[in-house]
PAKEVO-635506 format. One line per field, with one value per residue (C-alpha): residue in three letters; residue number from 1; z, x, y. Coordinates in Angstrom, 3 decimals. Each point is the difference from the previous one (the first is absolute). Example, Ala and Ser with C-alpha at 12.3 -4.5 7.8 and 13.67 -1.06 7.14 Angstrom:
BEGIN
aa Ala; Ser
i 1; 2
c3 7.800; -0.660
c1 12.300; 1.370
c2 -4.500; 3.440
This chain:
BEGIN
aa Met; Ser; Glu; Gly; Ile; Pro; Leu; Thr; Asp; Glu; Asp; Arg; Ala; Ile; Leu; Asp; Leu; Glu; Gly; Pro; Asn; Val; Ala; Gly; His; Met; Val; Lys; Val; Ile; Arg; Val; Ala; Gly; Pro; Gly; Val; Thr; Val; Pro; Gln; Leu; Lys; Asp; Ser; Val; Ala; Ser; Arg; Ile; Asp; Ser; Ala; Pro; Glu; Met; Lys; Arg; Arg; Leu; Gly; Gly; Glu; Pro; Gly; Ala; Pro; Cys; Trp; Val; Asp; Asp; Pro; Asp; Phe; Asp; Leu; Asp; Arg; His; Ile; Ala; Val; His; Lys; Asp; Gly; Glu; Glu; Val; Ser; Asp; Asp; Glu; Ile; Arg; Arg; Ala; Thr; Ala; Ala; Leu; Leu; Glu; Glu; Lys; Leu; Asp; Arg; Ser; Leu; Pro; Leu; Trp; Arg; Leu; Asp; Val; Ala; Ala; Thr; Ser; Asp; Gly; Gly; Ser; Ala; Leu; Ile; Trp; Arg; Val; His; His; Val; Met; Ala; Asp; Gly; Ser; Ala; Ala; Met; Arg; Leu; Ala; Arg; Gln; Val; Leu; Trp; Asp; Gln; Gln; Asp; Val; Gly; Glu; Ala; Gly; Arg; Pro; Arg; Pro; Ala; Arg; Asp; Pro; Ala; Ala; Asp; Glu; Glu; His; Glu; Arg; Arg; Arg; Arg; His; Leu; Leu; Gly; Phe; Tyr; Glu; Arg; Glu; Phe; Thr; Arg; Ser; Arg; Gly; Arg; Ser; Pro; Phe; Asp; Gly; Glu; Pro; Gly; Ala; Arg; Arg; Ala; Val; Ser; Phe; Ala; Thr; Val; Ser; Leu; Ala; Arg; Leu; His; Asp; Ser; Ala; Lys; Ala; Leu; Ala; Gly; Ser; Thr; Leu; Asn; Asp; Ala; Val; Leu; Ala; Val; Val; Ala; Gly; Ala; Leu; Arg; Arg; Trp; Met; Glu; Leu; His; Asp; Glu; Thr; Arg; Thr; Asp; Thr; Leu; Arg; Val; Lys; Val; Pro; Val; Ser; Leu; His; His; Gly; Asp; Asp; Gly; Leu; Ala; Asn; Arg; Asp; Ser; Tyr; Phe; Ser; Val; Pro; Leu; Pro; Leu; Gly; Glu; Pro; Asp; Pro; Leu; Lys; Arg; Leu; Ala; Glu; Ile; Thr; Glu; Ala; Thr; Ser; Glu; Arg; Lys; Ser; Asp; His; Asp; Ala; Glu; Glu; Leu; Asp; Gln; Ile; Leu; His; Arg; Val; Ser; Gly; Thr; Ser; Lys; Arg; Leu; Gly; Arg; Leu; Leu; Ser; Arg; Val; Glu; Ala; Ser; Pro; Arg; Arg; Phe; Ala; Phe; Ser; Val; Ser; Asn; Val; Lys; Gly; Pro; Gly; Gln; Pro; Val; Ala; Ile; Gly; Gly; Ala; Pro; Val; Glu; Thr; Ile; His; Ser; Val; Val; Glu; Ile; Gly; His; His; His; Ala; Leu; Arg; Ile; Ala; Val; Leu; Ser; Val; Asp; Asp; Arg; Leu; Cys; Phe; Gly; Phe; Cys; Ala; Asp; Pro; Glu; Leu; Val; Ser; Asp; Leu; Glu; Glu; Met; Ala; Ala; Gly; Ala; Glu; Glu; Glu; Ala; Ala; Leu; Leu; Glu; Ser; Leu; Ala; Asp; Gly; Gly; Pro; Gly; Ile
i 1; 2; 3; 4; 5; 6; 7; 8; 9; 10; 11; 12; 13; 14; 15; 16; 17; 18; 19; 20; 21; 22; 23; 24; 25; 26; 27; 28; 29; 30; 31; 32; 33; 34; 35; 36; 37; 38; 39; 40; 41; 42; 43; 44; 45; 46; 47; 48; 49; 50; 51; 52; 53; 54; 55; 56; 57; 58; 59; 60; 61; 62; 63; 64; 65; 66; 67; 68; 69; 70; 71; 72; 73; 74; 75; 76; 77; 78; 79; 80; 81; 82; 83; 84; 85; 86; 87; 88; 89; 90; 91; 92; 93; 94; 95; 96; 97; 98; 99; 100; 101; 102; 103; 104; 105; 106; 107; 108; 109; 110; 111; 112; 113; 114; 115; 116; 117; 118; 119; 120; 121; 122; 123; 124; 125; 126; 127; 128; 129; 130; 131; 132; 133; 134; 135; 136; 137; 138; 139; 140; 141; 142; 143; 144; 145; 146; 147; 148; 149; 150; 151; 152; 153; 154; 155; 156; 157; 158; 159; 160; 161; 162; 163; 164; 165; 166; 167; 168; 169; 170; 171; 172; 173; 174; 175; 176; 177; 178; 179; 180; 181; 182; 183; 184; 185; 186; 187; 188; 189; 190; 191; 192; 193; 194; 195; 196; 197; 198; 199; 200; 201; 202; 203; 204; 205; 206; 207; 208; 209; 210; 211; 212; 213; 214; 215; 216; 217; 218; 219; 220; 221; 222; 223; 224; 225; 226; 227; 228; 229; 230; 231; 232; 233; 234; 235; 236; 237; 238; 239; 240; 241; 242; 243; 244; 245; 246; 247; 248; 249; 250; 251; 252; 253; 254; 255; 256; 257; 258; 259; 260; 261; 262; 263; 264; 265; 266; 267; 268; 269; 270; 271; 272; 273; 274; 275; 276; 277; 278; 279; 280; 281; 282; 283; 284; 285; 286; 287; 288; 289; 290; 291; 292; 293; 294; 295; 296; 297; 298; 299; 300; 301; 302; 303; 304; 305; 306; 307; 308; 309; 310; 311; 312; 313; 314; 315; 316; 317; 318; 319; 320; 321; 322; 323; 324; 325; 326; 327; 328; 329; 330; 331; 332; 333; 334; 335; 336; 337; 338; 339; 340; 341; 342; 343; 344; 345; 346; 347; 348; 349; 350; 351; 352; 353; 354; 355; 356; 357; 358; 359; 360; 361; 362; 363; 364; 365; 366; 367; 368; 369; 370; 371; 372; 373; 374; 375; 376; 377; 378; 379; 380; 381; 382; 383; 384; 385; 386; 387; 388; 389; 390; 391; 392; 393; 394; 395; 396; 397; 398; 399; 400; 401; 402; 403; 404; 405; 406; 407; 408; 409; 410; 411; 412; 413; 414; 415; 416; 417; 418; 419; 420; 421; 422; 423; 424; 425; 426
c3 15.226; 1.301; -1.633; 0.931; 2.743; -1.117; 2.270; 1.672; -0.817; 3.364; -0.756; -3.467; 1.360; 2.517; -2.675; -2.093; 2.825; -0.504; -1.949; -0.406; 3.562; 1.683; 0.602; 1.088; 2.790; 3.776; 2.542; 3.266; 2.317; 2.460; 2.999; 1.570; 3.358; 0.449; -0.987; -3.174; -3.183; -2.639; -3.714; -0.229; 2.899; -1.623; -3.418; 1.480; 1.960; -2.903; -2.442; 2.230; 0.139; -3.159; -1.750; 2.434; -1.612; -3.762; -0.926; 1.238; -2.863; -2.719; -2.189; -2.318; -3.495; -2.654; -3.029; -0.001; 1.486; 1.508; 2.822; 1.920; 2.563; -1.304; 1.790; -0.092; -1.477; 1.231; 3.515; 2.221; 3.581; -0.527; -2.135; 2.770; 3.334; 0.422; 2.633; 0.292; -0.279; 0.170; 3.552; 1.451; 3.139; -0.573; 2.343; 0.263; -2.227; -2.588; 0.029; -0.773; -2.797; -1.405; 0.100; -1.873; -2.614; -0.545; -0.252; -2.866; -1.994; -2.230; 0.361; -3.006; -1.851; -1.551; 3.503; 2.694; 1.439; 3.439; 1.581; 3.539; 1.072; 3.375; 1.940; 3.183; 2.531; 2.447; 2.965; -0.967; -1.746; -3.593; -2.179; -2.804; -2.705; -1.960; -3.199; -1.446; -3.015; 0.810; -3.030; 1.681; 3.459; 2.009; 3.707; 1.177; -2.717; 0.838; 3.604; -1.279; -2.038; 3.035; 2.021; -2.688; -0.652; 2.647; 3.530; 1.850; 1.076; -1.190; 1.951; 0.943; 0.602; -3.706; -1.241; -2.738; 1.184; -1.911; -1.858; 1.979; -1.471; -1.516; 2.056; -0.204; 2.440; -2.404; -2.856; 2.127; 0.842; -3.697; -0.763; 2.821; -1.539; -3.346; 1.624; 1.377; -3.227; 0.172; 3.202; -1.547; -3.025; 2.218; 2.097; -2.686; -2.903; 1.900; -1.090; 2.370; 0.318; -0.054; -2.006; 1.572; 1.010; -1.517; -3.420; -2.330; -2.712; 1.705; -1.289; 0.208; 3.484; 3.218; 3.718; 2.651; 3.753; 2.751; 3.265; 2.496; 2.811; 2.359; -1.634; 3.283; 1.627; -2.977; -0.372; 3.673; 0.153; -3.024; 1.346; 3.430; -1.384; -2.669; -0.522; -3.057; -1.901; -0.652; -3.591; 1.290; 2.278; -2.914; -1.981; 3.033; 0.451; -3.685; 0.270; 2.972; -1.726; -3.114; 2.087; 1.628; -3.382; -1.546; 2.916; -0.451; -3.642; 0.604; -2.284; 0.028; -3.266; 1.708; 3.459; -1.224; -2.151; -1.423; 0.123; -1.729; 2.383; -1.815; 1.241; -0.650; -1.714; 0.181; 1.416; 1.927; -2.152; -3.293; -1.977; -1.710; -0.503; 0.388; 1.442; 1.804; -0.116; 2.114; 1.514; 0.459; 3.316; 0.736; 2.514; 2.182; -0.013; 1.117; 3.303; 2.674; 2.565; -0.620; 1.794; -2.185; -3.095; 1.074; 0.655; -3.401; -1.830; 1.913; -0.940; -3.674; -0.233; 1.926; -2.521; -2.921; 1.568; 0.996; -3.534; -1.540; -2.198; -1.099; -1.216; -1.637; -1.860; -1.129; -1.411; -1.784; -1.639; -1.152; -1.334; -1.899; -1.432; -1.004; -1.856; -1.669; 0.287; -1.135; 2.644; 2.595; -0.864; 0.190; 3.447; 1.165; -1.114; 1.894; 3.090; -0.287; 0.036; 2.742; 0.716; 0.910; 2.459; 1.012; 0.754; 1.118; 3.506; 0.006; 3.110; -0.522; 2.703; 0.202; 2.296; 3.146; 2.062; 0.111; -3.131; -0.885; -3.028; 0.365; 3.737; 0.282; 1.327; -2.344; 1.797; -2.490; -3.501; -1.659; -3.251; -2.559; -2.875; -3.211; -0.477; -3.090; -2.474; 1.861; 3.301; 1.236; 3.431; 1.002; 3.506; 0.661; 3.396; 0.790; 3.297; 1.419; 3.426; 2.258; -2.293; -2.462; -2.697; -2.083; -3.332; -1.710; -3.667; -1.904; -2.787; 1.912; -2.510; 0.775; 3.639; 2.194; 3.630; -0.183; 3.183; 1.818; -1.207; 1.294; 3.343; 0.195; -0.324; 3.026; 1.966; -0.899; 1.089; 3.309; 0.400; -0.399; 2.492; 2.470; -0.371; 0.614; 3.154; 1.250; -0.933; -1.638; -3.455; -2.327
c1 1.748; -3.562; -2.897; -0.179; -2.339; -1.810; 0.198; -3.233; -1.536; 1.288; 3.521; 0.030; -1.237; 2.847; 2.547; -1.226; 0.883; 3.724; 1.728; 3.282; -0.193; -2.131; 1.711; -3.137; 1.372; -0.205; 2.721; -0.165; 2.852; 0.329; 2.250; 1.408; 1.767; 3.556; 1.779; -1.924; -0.413; 2.579; -0.733; 0.980; -2.369; -2.809; 0.509; -0.025; -3.161; -1.860; 1.118; -1.449; -3.413; -0.484; -1.993; -2.811; -0.145; 0.213; -0.800; 3.478; 1.478; -2.152; 0.812; -2.051; -0.545; -2.662; -0.711; -0.149; -3.320; -0.582; 2.530; 0.051; 2.091; 2.351; 2.468; 3.579; 1.968; 3.277; -1.122; 3.034; -0.115; 3.395; -1.834; -2.489; 1.842; 3.223; 2.175; -0.199; 3.209; 2.300; -1.085; 0.960; -1.894; -2.589; -1.674; -3.720; 0.451; 1.811; -2.823; -2.504; 2.181; 0.545; -3.738; -0.716; 2.655; -1.302; -3.545; 1.135; 1.454; -2.331; -0.016; 1.182; -3.145; 1.868; 0.140; -2.585; -0.844; 1.603; 3.417; 1.355; 3.120; 1.517; 1.835; 2.032; -1.089; 2.188; -1.860; 1.117; -3.205; -1.195; -2.351; -1.712; -1.089; -2.564; -1.383; -3.196; -1.771; -3.570; -1.255; 1.322; -1.472; -1.891; 0.714; -2.017; 1.370; 3.570; -0.533; -1.244; 3.202; 2.103; -1.813; 0.677; 3.701; 1.530; -1.280; 1.457; -3.450; -3.469; -1.962; -3.128; -1.851; 0.362; -1.303; -2.615; -3.597; -2.888; -2.246; -3.219; -3.047; -2.647; -3.165; -3.291; 1.239; 2.826; -2.484; -2.110; 3.069; 0.848; -3.460; 0.375; 3.262; -1.671; -2.668; 2.757; 1.932; -0.588; 2.002; 2.697; 0.351; 0.170; 2.767; 2.087; -0.263; 0.480; 2.869; 2.310; -0.649; 3.664; 2.984; 2.048; 3.555; 1.084; -1.518; 2.985; 1.575; 2.706; 3.522; 2.201; 1.447; -1.491; 0.319; -1.107; -0.412; -1.121; -1.951; -0.776; -2.575; -1.527; -2.983; -1.621; 0.405; -1.457; -2.851; -0.965; 0.319; -2.252; -2.627; 0.018; -0.125; -2.685; -0.947; 2.242; 1.709; 3.708; -0.585; -1.733; 2.966; 2.425; -1.910; -0.095; 3.764; 0.510; -2.298; 1.951; 3.325; -1.241; -1.265; 3.444; 1.719; -2.314; 0.589; 3.748; -0.358; -2.600; -2.320; -3.490; -1.541; -2.536; -1.171; -1.344; 1.688; -1.766; 2.046; -0.540; -0.153; 0.552; -2.148; 1.118; -2.585; 2.183; -1.726; 2.570; 2.901; -1.842; 3.260; -0.930; 2.734; -2.279; -3.500; -1.039; -2.273; -0.090; -2.014; 0.906; 0.079; 0.450; 2.769; -0.908; 3.399; -1.515; -1.123; 2.670; -1.380; 1.326; -2.966; -2.487; 1.990; -0.205; -3.747; -0.675; 2.033; -1.720; -3.415; 1.003; 1.508; -2.880; -2.493; 2.070; 0.505; -3.643; -1.114; 2.809; 1.248; 3.151; -1.971; -2.604; 2.674; 1.654; -3.301; -0.706; 3.437; -0.276; -3.538; 0.991; 3.138; -2.032; -2.432; 2.585; 3.782; 0.256; -2.461; 1.831; 3.308; -1.667; -1.430; 3.412; 1.601; -2.648; 0.665; 3.760; -0.419; 1.938; -3.250; -1.579; 2.756; 3.354; 1.871; -0.536; 0.340; 0.096; 0.009; 0.923; -0.026; 3.341; 1.054; -2.105; 2.681; 3.811; 1.691; 3.619; 2.227; 2.830; -0.589; 0.436; -3.100; -1.738; -0.203; -1.848; -1.446; -0.374; -1.910; 0.843; -2.459; 0.586; -1.638; -2.034; -0.792; -1.170; 0.258; 3.509; -0.464; -0.880; -0.287; -0.041; -0.490; 0.857; -0.128; 2.284; -0.725; -0.538; 1.620; -1.773; 2.405; -0.661; 1.790; 0.005; 0.883; 0.138; 1.633; 2.541; -0.351; -3.720; -0.105; 2.901; 0.773; -1.490; 1.881; -2.021; -3.212; 1.126; 1.043; -3.409; -1.699; 1.872; -0.803; -3.695; -0.194; 1.655; -2.477; -3.017; 1.534; 0.526; -3.610; -1.235; 2.116; -1.547; 2.983; 0.007; -1.421; 0.893
c2 64.455; -0.201; 1.837; 3.655; 1.243; 3.182; 3.028; 1.072; 3.386; 1.295; -1.214; 1.551; 3.332; 0.003; -0.884; 2.928; 2.423; -0.619; 2.763; 1.875; 1.355; -2.687; -3.345; -1.843; -2.151; 0.100; -0.685; -1.902; 0.978; -2.867; 0.654; -3.162; -0.116; -1.218; -2.122; 0.776; -2.011; -0.845; -0.202; -3.713; -0.800; 1.914; -1.581; -3.499; 0.703; 1.624; -2.716; -2.702; 1.687; 2.037; -2.719; 0.843; 3.456; -0.730; 3.615; 0.934; -2.057; 1.575; 2.995; 2.162; -1.345; -0.087; 2.130; 3.826; 1.038; -3.438; -0.484; -3.244; -1.843; -2.682; -2.256; 1.264; -2.926; 1.492; 0.894; 0.548; 1.252; 1.654; 2.577; 0.748; -0.178; 1.955; 1.643; 3.776; 2.074; -3.029; -0.728; 3.402; 0.976; 2.726; 2.484; 0.762; 3.060; -2.112; -2.546; 2.756; 1.347; -3.491; -0.689; 3.229; -0.784; -3.527; 1.322; 2.223; -2.927; -1.979; -3.755; -2.026; -1.129; -2.925; -1.534; -0.701; 3.407; -0.155; 0.446; -0.203; 1.920; -0.931; 2.701; -0.450; 2.629; 1.883; -1.546; -3.503; -1.023; 0.058; 2.019; -1.893; 2.447; -1.995; 1.463; -1.486; 1.462; 0.971; -1.948; -3.140; 0.630; 2.587; 0.486; -3.007; -2.291; 1.083; -1.098; -3.354; -0.382; 0.937; -2.647; -2.582; 0.649; 2.302; -0.563; -2.980; -1.093; 0.819; 2.554; -1.962; 3.255; 0.759; -3.368; 0.105; 0.231; -1.562; 2.382; 0.468; -1.668; 2.209; 0.324; 1.898; 2.643; 0.838; 0.345; 2.324; 2.062; 0.232; 1.351; 2.522; 1.223; 0.434; 2.188; 2.214; 0.521; 3.728; 0.251; -2.174; 2.280; 3.083; -1.563; -1.646; 2.421; 3.246; 2.245; 1.841; 3.724; 1.002; -1.168; -2.762; 0.997; -3.329; 0.693; -0.007; -2.090; -2.074; -0.229; -3.078; 0.637; -1.380; 0.659; -2.468; 0.153; -2.354; 0.185; -2.763; -0.031; -2.549; -1.716; -1.060; 3.407; 1.862; -2.497; 0.158; 3.787; 0.546; -2.385; 1.668; 3.546; -0.270; -3.635; 0.162; -2.799; -0.314; 1.134; 3.135; 0.650; -0.397; 2.638; 2.303; -0.389; 0.796; 3.037; 1.307; -0.596; 1.813; 2.908; 0.344; -0.206; 2.607; 2.373; -0.463; 1.002; 2.720; -1.961; 1.560; -1.187; -2.251; -1.008; -3.349; -2.624; -3.009; -3.187; -3.322; -2.963; -3.325; -2.896; -3.561; -2.212; -3.106; -3.080; -2.002; -1.157; 0.425; 0.161; 3.270; 2.583; 3.020; 0.062; 3.131; 2.999; 3.142; 2.779; 3.653; 1.842; 3.739; 0.672; 3.032; 1.712; 3.291; -1.533; 0.626; -2.471; -3.556; -1.563; 1.863; -0.999; -3.645; 0.272; 1.619; -2.622; -2.815; 1.343; 0.252; -3.476; -1.600; 1.324; -1.268; -3.412; -0.487; 0.832; -2.101; 2.832; -1.873; -3.017; 2.243; 1.926; -3.229; -1.267; 3.285; 0.127; -3.605; 0.475; 3.144; -1.626; -3.041; 2.222; 2.245; -0.208; 3.607; 1.189; -2.079; 1.674; 3.429; -0.752; -1.260; 3.280; 1.963; -2.111; 0.661; 3.796; 1.846; 1.837; -3.358; -0.911; 1.472; -3.234; -3.595; -1.433; -3.801; -2.168; -3.664; -2.665; -1.737; -2.840; 0.043; -1.699; 0.074; -1.368; -0.625; -0.481; -2.465; -0.038; 3.787; 1.834; 2.437; 3.351; 2.216; -0.135; 3.386; 0.070; 2.698; 0.298; 1.933; 3.393; 0.879; 2.736; 3.131; -1.893; 0.743; -1.615; -3.555; -1.452; -3.738; -1.620; -3.609; -1.895; -2.667; -1.450; 3.065; 2.548; 2.243; 1.172; 3.140; 0.387; 3.417; 0.453; 3.297; 1.946; 2.130; 2.848; 0.266; -1.143; 1.077; -0.886; -3.482; -0.900; 2.672; -1.628; -3.403; 1.486; 1.671; -3.393; -1.354; 3.170; -0.211; -3.645; 0.913; 2.874; -2.311; -2.420; 2.857; 1.136; -3.552; -0.154; 3.239; 2.127; 3.451; 0.524; 2.827
C-alpha cells in the first residue's frame, strides 16, 4: 500500500459535515438513450480506464483526527458498479425515488467513496445513478472523473487550460480590490432580514426533482434582455421558481432570499478534489416582473464578479485559518448561518459537446447535491451539450411540493425566452 495522501483543509471541512442525517455525497443521474448500457459493458470500459483516475481506487485511512487517502488493496469494481432492481425497467418517477433513496444511504467508508447503479428505463435507455462523496470530488472534479472513465471520448471543450501568467495589471487589480474591501464586507457579510423558509434541521429522508431547459435559448434570451450571462439567467430562473413555490404555499416571511453561489477556483485539471469559493446574492422574490428580477440579479452578480468577491473571501478564510484554527472555525460557522444564506445554487459546466457511454448518447446529466444543517434545500445545475439540467434536493418534511418548484424553473425559462422573442411578459 502506498503512503497516505493527507486530506486538504477543504476536504476535511466537507468530511466534518457528514452526520446522522447528512450523508455527504452527491448524485449524478445520467440518462442514456436506447439501447442503453449494460453493467458488463460499463465495468469493462471503466476497468480499462480507471488507472487514469487513481483517486477512484483510494479509500479513507489514517489515524483518528488525521484522515488521509490510501490505496484500496482489495479494489473490486463489482463493489462499485451494480444493476438496479435486478434489471427491471423503471419509470421517471421511480428514478427520482431511487435517487432520493440512494442519497439517504451512506457510502461504505471502508471502500473508495463512489458507487454507480445502472437502471433500465421504460423508454429503452438507461439511467446511471452515480454517487460520489463530496470529500472525493466537487462538481468540477466529478466532471473531470466522468471525462476520464465514463465518456466514450474526451470533450475537447473541457480540456485543461493553462493558468494565466501573473502580470502587472493583475497586481493593480488586486490593489484596487483591497481598496474596496468595505463594499465587499457589506455584500458578503450581510444577514437576511427575514427567516428563510428552508431554515430547519433536516431529517434523514430526501426528495429530489429534475428540470431541463435549452442552454442556448436561455443564454441568448438573457443576453438579449439585459446583457446578462447564463449564470445570471440561472439565478433568475431559480428566483422565479421560488416565487411561484412561495405563492403556492402562501409563504410571506421574506421578499428577498440570499443564496450562496459557489465559484470554482480549479485551474484546468489540477487534480484537486475540492477547490472553490463563493459569493452571496439576494434574490428579489418580491419583484413580480421577471425582466426586472433578471436585471437586479445581473447588477448584483456583476458587482461581485468585478470586485472578485469569491477570491477575496477565499483569501480571507485561508488567512484567518492560518492565523488561528479556532478563529477560522468560528468564521466558518458564521458563514454557514441560515441568516447569511438560505440555500446554495451551483452551476457546473459539463460536456460542451455530445458525449456517449458505450456508444449510447448521453441525453441529460442531473446533479443532486446533499442539503445541510438549517439549509433544507439545495439546487445544482449542470450542462451537457445544449441542455441545462436542474437538480433539486430537499428534506420532504421541511420542503413539500418539490416537483412544483422544478416545474416552475422550466416555466420561468420559457417565460424569459418568450420575452426575448417579443412575446407577453407577466
